N, C-alpha and C positions, 0 to 999 in steps of 0.2 A: 654530917660526914664524920665518922669516927675517926679520931686519931690515935697516937700510940697511948695516950692516959692523960690523966690529970696533970702528974708532973711533968710530963714533956708532951704536950699536944701537938708539937710540931717537929719532933726529932725522937730519936731512939739511941740512948746513950749506950747500949749494949753493942751496937755496930761499928763496926771500923769506919773512919771518916769517909772513906769512898762509897760505901755501902748506904751510910746515913744520908749522904748527899743524894744518892739515887733515890732513896726513900723520900726524901724531902721534895726532889723534883716531881716524883709521881704524886705526892700530896697536892702540890700546886696544880699540877696538870689536871688531876680528879677534880680538885676546887674550880677550877675555870670551866670544866665539862660542867660542874653542877651548878654554876651561876648562868650558864648558856643553854640550859636544857629546860625545856616547857615541860613540867610535871603537872598532873592531874591528881595525883595522890601521894601520901607519904613514899619517901623513895631515898633510899640509902645508896650514897655512891661508896663503894668501899676502894681503899688505897692499897690493899694488899696486891702484889703483883699477880698471884695466881687468879685473883677474883678477876682482875681487868682483862687477862689474856682472852 
C-alpha cells in the first residue's frame, strides 16, 4: 500500500492539520481493509480519496 513517500510515509506536511488528519485516517482505514482482504494476486490498496470512491 503506497504512502505519501519515503520521508513522510504516514502523513503529508503540505496539507493543513485537519486535511492531514483526514488523510491519515484514510490511510489507516485502507490498511485495515488491506489486512482483512483475501487476495489471490498482487493488489494495490490506494489511499487517495478519489481512488477509494
